[in-house]
N, C-alpha and C positions, 0 to 999 in steps of 0.2 A: 504494500500500500504506500501511496505517496501523499505527503502533506505539503507538497511543493506550493509555495505561495504563488498567487496570481491565477489560481484556478477559479477563484471567486469573481463575480462581476463587480464587487465593491472596489471603487478606485483606491489606489494607494495614496494615503495622505502625504507621503513624502515623494511627490512627483519629481522633484529635482534629482532624485537618485537615479532616474532613468538615464541621466547623462553617464553614469558609471556603466550601466548596462550597454549603452551605445558605444562606449569607449573600449569595451572588451574586445580583444583581438582574436581573429581566426575562429570564431564560433562556427560550429558545424551542426546543421539541423539533425544529423544522425545521432548526435549526443542525446537528443530527447528520448530516444529509445532506451538508453542506459539510465538516464535520469528518472524515467518513469518508475524504475524499480528501486530507486534510492530515496531515503528520507533526507530532506534539506531543512536547514535552520533559517528562520527569519521571524522576527517579532515586530508588532507595532512598537605624591612623590616618594617616593621611596628612598631607600638608602643610596647614597652616591656610589656610582660605579668606581671600582678601584683601577688604578693605572696598572700596566704590566709590571710585575714585580722584578726587582733587581736581585743580584746575588746577595746572599746573607752577609751581614757585616761581621758576625761572629766567625772567626776562622774555624773553630771546631764544627760549627753547624754547616759551614760551607764545605768542609772536608767530608762530612757525613753525607751531604746531599750529592756531592760529586761521586762518592762511592756508589750510591743508589743509582745515579744516572749511568755510571759505567756498567753496573750489573744489568740495567734495563737495556742499554745499548747492545749488550751481548746477545740479545734475543732477536728474533725476526723483526725487521723493521716494518714500518707501516705500508711499505710498497710491496712487501712479499706476503702473499695471502694464501691460505688454504680455506676455501669457502665452506665454512662449517661453524656452527655454534656449539659443537660437542665439547670442546675444551673449556670454553667459558661457562657452559652449563654445569660441567663437572666442578669447576671452581666455585660457582654459586652454591652448589649442593653441599660441599664440605664447609663452606663459610656460613651455612644456615640460611640460605636464600635472603640475604640482606635487601635485595632489590624489591622484595615483596612487602617491605615494611612501610612503604610510603607510596602515594599516588605519583604519577609522572606525566610529563608532557614530552613527547618524542618528536624530534625534528629531523627531516631529511630533505633532499633537494640538491641542486647543483651549486647555486650561489645564494648568499645571504643568510646561511644557517646561523653563523656565530652572532651576527648583528641581531637577528631575530631572537635568538636565545637570550641575549643580553637585555633586550627590550621586555621579553616575557618575564625574566627574572626581576627587572626593576618594577614592573607592574605588580607582580605577586608580593614583592617585598613592601611596596607601598600600602598594600592591603593587609600588612602585618602577618604575613606568612613567612616562616623560615624556609629558605630555599637552598637547594644544592644544584649547582650548574656544572655540567661536564661538556666541554667543548674541545675541538682540535682543529688544526694543529696549534701549537702555542706560538706566540710572537717572540718572546724573549726567554721565558723560564718555563720549564715543564710543570712547575707548581701551579701555573695559571689555568691549567686544564681542569682543575678541581677547585670549585669555588663554593664557599658557604656565606650566605647572607650578602652576596654581591661582591665579595673579596676573595682573591685567591688564598688558599690555605697557606699557612706559614711553612717555611722550609722544615722547621722542627716537626710540624704535624705531618707533612708529607713523608719524611723519613720514618716517623713512628708508624704511620699507616702501612708503609712498605714492609717494615719489620714485622708488623702484626700479621700480615697476609702471607709473608714469605714461606713459612713452613707449609701452608696449605697449597701454595703455588708449586712447591717442590713435590708435594704429594701427588698433585695432578700431573705434573711433568712426568713422573715415573710410571704413570699408568697409561699415558697416551702415546700414539705413534709420533707426534710432534710436540715439542715443548710449547707452552703458552707463549704467544708473541708479546712484543713490547706493548701493543695497543690492548691486548687482552688483559695483561697484568694491570695496566693503568685503569681499565674499565672496572676490574674487580676491586681495585683500591678505591675508586670513586664511590661505587655502590656500598662498600663497607664503611667508608668515611661518612656517607650520608646517613646510614643507619645508626652509626655511633653518635652523631651530632646531638640529638636526632633532628631531622628536617621534617617539614610539613609537605613539601612537594619537590620533586626532582625535575629539572629542565635538562634534557639529554639530547645532544647532537650526535648523529651517527658519525662514524669515521669514514665509511665509504659504503654506498649502496643502501641496503636495508635488511633484506631477508636474512643474509648470513653475516651481517655486521655484528661485532661482539656486543654492542649495546642492546641488541634485540632479544635479550633475555628478560626485558621488562615488557609489561603489557600496558602501554601508554593509554591513559584515559582519553587523552587528546593526541592525535597524530597530525603533525604539521608538515605539509609538503611545499617547500619554497620552489621557485621556478626551476624547471628541469631543462637542461641543455646538454650539449655533448661535452663530456669530460670523462676521463678514465674509460674510454671506449674499449680498450683491450680487456677490461674486466667486467664492465657493466652492460655493454651492448653498443651497437653502432648507430642506433636511431633513438630519438626521444621515447618512442614506445617501448623499446627493449630496456632502456634505462629505467623507465617508469615501472616496468614489471618487477624489477629487482627492488626498487625503492618502495613499492607498494607493500612490501613485506612487513612494514611497521604498522600497517592498518590492522587492528585487532578486532575481535568480536565485540560488537555493540559500542565501539569507540566513537568519538566525534572526530571527523576529519576536516581540517582547515586547509583548503586548497588555494594557493596563490594562482595567478593566471598562468596557464600552461599551454604548450602547443597542443593542437587538437588530438593528435594521436596519443600523446601522453595522458591527456585528460580522459580519453576513452578507457585506457587501461586502468587508471586510478579509480574512476567511477565504477567500473565493472568489479574491481576488487571490493569496493565499499558495499556494493549490492550483495556480493557473495558472503560477507561477514555481518550483514545487517548493520553497517555503520551509518551514522548520521553525517551528512555532508553540508559544509558551508563553503561557497565558492566566491573568490574575489571577483568583483564585477557584477555579482548577482545578489548574494546575501550580505556582502560587506564590501568595503573598498575605500578609496581615497576620493572624497567629494571635491576638495579643492586644496591647492597648495600654493604658497608664494615664498619666494626667497626672503630670508630674514638674516640679520646679522648673526653670523656663527652657525647658521642652520636654516630652518624653514618653519613656516607656520602652516598648520594643517587643519582641515576639517575632515574627520574620519566618520564613515558610516559603519557602525558596528552591528552586531546581531540584535542589540537592544535599542538602537536608535542612533542619533547623531551626537558627535563629540566635537564641538567647535573650538577654535583658538587653542590648538594643541601645539606647543613649541617643541620641536625636535632639534637638538643641537648636532645634527649630522646632515651632510650635504647629499643632494641627489634624489631624483625621482625614485630610484630603486630603494632608497632608505625609507621614503614615504610609504611605498608599498610594503616593505618589511614591517613598518609600524602598524599598518592596517591588519596584516596577518597576525602580528603579535597580540594586538588588541582582541581580535576575534578568538584567538586561542585561549586567552585568559577569560574572556566572557564565557566561552564554552566550558572551561574548567569550573567556573562558578555556577554553571547551569543557566546562564542567560540564553533565552531562546528556547529553552526546554522546560526547566522547573520554574523559571521566573521570567517575567516580561520586561521589568524595569532595567534600564542601563546601569552600568557601574557609576559610582560617584565621580562626576566630571572633575572636581578639584583634585581628587586623588590621582586620577588618570593623568591630568596635566602635570602634577608634581612628579609622577614617575617618569614620564617621557622627558621632562626637562632635565632629569638626572642622568640620562643615558650617555655613555661613551662607548666607543668601539675602537680600541687602539689599532693603528695600522689600516684603518679604513678612512681614506681621505682625511688623514690626520695632519694638521699643520704643526710642525715641530720647530720651525725657525722662521724669522722674518729677515728681510734685507740681505739676500733675496728670500722670498718665501719658499720654503721647502715642504712639500706635501708627501706623505707616505700612503701608499694604497696597495693592498695585498692582492689585487687582481692577478689571476694566474691562468685564465682561459679566455677565449674570445668573448664570450657573453659577459663576463665580469669586466673585461677591458672596455667593451662598448658602453656599459653602464657608467664606468668611471670617466671615460672621455666625455660623455654627455654631461655628467655632473660637474666636471671641471669647467666646461664651457659656460654652464649656468652660474656657478657659484664664485668663480674667480675671474678677474679682469687681467689676465696675463697678456702682455703684448709679445712676449717671447718665452716659450716654455721649453725647457730642456728635459728630456727623459733620461733616467738612469734605469736600465733594464737588466736584471739578472734572473733568468728563468730556469725552470727544471727541464731536463732533457726529455721527460716522458709526457710533455704537454704539447698542445697545438700552438707552438711558438710563432709560426708564421701568422696564424690568425690573430694572435695577441698583438703582434707588431702592426698588422694591417689596421687593427682597431685604433691604435694610438697614432698612426701616421698623420692623420689630419691635424692633430693638435700639437705635435712635437715639431719645433723648428729644427732641432738636432737631437740625436740620441747617442748616449754614451753606453756602450754595452760592456757588461762586466759579469762576474759570477760570484755566488756566495760560497761558503766554506764547506758545504756538504757534498757527498758523493753524487747526489742527484742533480747537481747543478750542470746545466749545459755548458760545454766547453766554450770559452770566449771566442775562439776562432770560428767555431761552427755557428754560434749566435751572430757573430759579425757578418758572416757570409749571408745569412738570412736577412739581416738588417740592411745590408747593401742592396739586396734585391728589392726590398720594400721601400727604402728611403732614398736610395742613390748613394754612391760612395762619398760625395761631398758633405752629406748630412750625418755621417756615422763616424764616431770616434771610439777607439778600443782601449779599455783600461782594465786589465785582468784583475787587479786588486780593487775591492770595493772602496776603501778609503781614497785611492787615487781617482776613482770614478766620480765620487762625490765632489772632490776638489775640482776636477775638470768641469763638471756640470755647473758648479757655482761660478767658476770663472766665465764660462760661456753665458750664463744668465746675467752676469753683471756687465757684459760688453756694451750694453746700451746705456749704462749709467745707473746709479743707485736708485733713482726714482722713476725709472722707465717702465716698470712693471714686468721685469723678468722673474721667472720662477723655475723651480726644479720639481719634477715628480719622480719619486723612486717607486718602482713597481716590478711586477713579473713573478713574484713569489713571496709567500708569507715569510720564508726564511731570509730572503734578501731584505725585506722590510724590517724584520726584527734585528738583523745585524746593523742595518743603517740606523735604526733607532738608538741602539747602544752607542754607536760612533758619534751620533749627534747629541748625546748627553741625556737622552730620556731613559729613566731607570738606571 
């Protein structure tokens, strides 16, 4: 049965919301067949976010953290996967199923997951719930992946949690064909830390995919799907539909699904899965969305349509249309968690919502870390993310000359990323970060020359030299001429640049 709104002849009192529906892209009438089998939702500040943590000041604590990092690094990295939840399930079993001791909001998608998670966390915290947030990858410190009450756990607590779970990890290792991976151990640590706190609700971002992701031993009350695009195609599939099939694995029986705008073929897969498990669906552009947005100092001013009504004059201190859409998704997710649109019709308290969004930060996402010249960091690492970043830079910054510093990972669609940035970069300095995943500078330079032309490409293998070169290029027109630098291409590159530039 469907309770899809709009089946009644009664006019909608919020007619202006039709603009959201009209703006939704690539809708396909065939989706109506799937939607007819699904239920949909529609009804007539919190603690400040912490910056990315620095290394511990206490030498003994720093030593202990480095020892843990070394042990974790000796396991399978996040790019080597054996698609199964058998090992993490075994770990949860011997730990006493800590992930069952609290409700959770589970987030997947291609881009926007971490920013959306931070917004959800801020909203829940503003409504006086104790939160645990698990996100990846980290910008500067592995400890930031596990947060309690909006702040990364301390290095001391991270080490203590690792030592608590280590005997159980070794027990599972001895019984499995493969040892637990780096990400699986961290996931177990997060779930154990959340239960120990204890928390009221977990906000969990998948590492990759959905069905066989290590985080998927939870049954999220709310499943959030941010926009799906092509990334990790060697592991998840070569089309949005194939990728959506894997990501739909987080949609559990009787859950509420919050869908950001999706490609048509991805939406079909996700809605079909919702039908199969009798999940309730709310879709951006239909049940919720961004009614209006305008650029403001340091961010943007939004009017959001949620599941319970309209939320005007919401200030979000993040740049870009993509962050406005992330905010709409986050708001709908929290409304769904509180039962808005199902058990209750009234919206959330508007002042609390405003306070929460005003407190949000997302390190490494169009983050300004220096002036004169302005240096912006953004962790875009695939073409879709790069296109969103380029659009946001055009809107939010008045650069007359923008220099790109790009250090990418070799397993990404780097040509597509460079093509997305080509219209906004006057010149690009190609470099590489310190990890084994980094694309070789010469290989990256060859691609950049094909996209930008040789005269617009400079090569600096060391990131410190690349930053210095980019600053020099940005200053060529004079101190007040509007030159800027955008560091991008990888979360790792952005994190290392952040440290070099004195953040954290």
